[in-house]
Steps between C-alpha positions, in 0.01 A plus 500: 500500500419130510685221672671380181613854418666525840651154459642524146490874433333717242520328162438821307791668672719193442404496132597865467840454665630145490361406158540838329605471136403133469238365264173411673358150480201633307720673243721192466198275443356736239836518320532120496144463371571741213827322419322164497246630254772613262665158521179325398442710187774334288380156613145580386634635170697179440195288577287707262760473225525123547121472471505711183777285349307179577181644354673608178671161465164330536353731235781417258469128565129500425256231599150376459346787695672779304385610156750445224654781305372559151 
C-alpha cells in the first residue's frame, strides 16, 4: 500500500461503497457525446435542405452558364 493510499484510502473500495449506484464520469461523458451527436443531425439536415433549395432556385432562375431548356 502506497503513501497516498494510506493518506486518502482505497479508491476502489470507496467507489464500491460511497459512490455505489451513481453514474461514472466515463459513462456520463459517453452519454453526453451521444446526445450531442443526435442534436447535430437536425442542424445538418436543415443546412443540406437550405443548400438544395438555393441550388434549385438558381437552376430555375437560369443564367449564362446554364443551358436553356428546349
